[in-house]
N, C-alpha and C positions, 0 to 999 in steps of 0.2 A: 595831679588828679585828673581822671578822665571820666566824662559823663557817658552813661550807657542808657540808650533808650529802652523802653519796655519790650519792644520787638526783639532787640538784640539780646536782652536778658532771657527772654523765652527761648530764643534760638540756642543760646549757650547751655541752657538747662536741658534741651532735648538732644544734644549731641551724644551723650553717653547711652541713652536708651536706644538709639538707632542701631548700634552694634548688636545689642542683645536681641532686638527684634529681627535683625537679619539672620542671626543664628537660629532663632526660634522658627522662622519660616523655612530655613533649610532643613532643620531637624524634623519639622512637621511633614514636609514634602517627602523626605526620606522614609519616614514612618509609614505614610500612606502608600508610597511606592512598594516598599517591601511587603506590606500587608496585602496589597493587591496581587503581587506575585505569589505570595504564600497561599492565598485563597483561590486563585483562578488557574494557576499553572499546574500541570501534571508533573510534580517533582518526585525525584527519587528520594529515598529516605536520607541519603547523605545531603542532598540539596535542601531538603526540608529542615534537617538539623543545622544547616548553615543559615537559612533565612529566618528561622525563629529567633535566634539571639540578635540578629540584625534588627528585627522588629522591636524587641524589648530594649535594646541599646538605644535605638533612635527615639523610642518613646520616653525613655529616661532623660535623654538629652533635651527632648522637646519640653518636658516638664521643668527641667532645670533652667533652660534659657527663658521659658515663660515666667518663672518665678523671679529670675534675675532681672528681667526687663521690668516687671512690676515694682520690685524693690528699688531699682535704679530710678524709675520714674517718680516714685514717691519721695525718694531722697532729693532728687532735683527740684521737685515741687516745693518741698520744705525749705530748701536752700534759697530758692527764689523768693518765697514768702518772707523769710528772715531778712533778706537783702532789701525787699520793698518796705518792710516795717522799720528798718533801721533809720534813725533820725539823720537828716542830711547834715553833712559836715561843711564847714565853710573855709 
């Protein structure tokens, strides 16, 4: 049996959410970048038809990874709470 401090337990619970937040940030940055290009650049109709799906796709990924991060964070918080409330074993 190994004892885990409260700080170590919090660190273990936050590992999974870090990956989702990273992809959330990348998707958000891509969405903003594609949107800026779409609205400010003088694009041909072919280029416009290419950038519009890129904006939509990155916005969908942005929402997906945001929801994934929230769900993972809530799941990790519930798990940590269950571990803390468990009676100590001897």
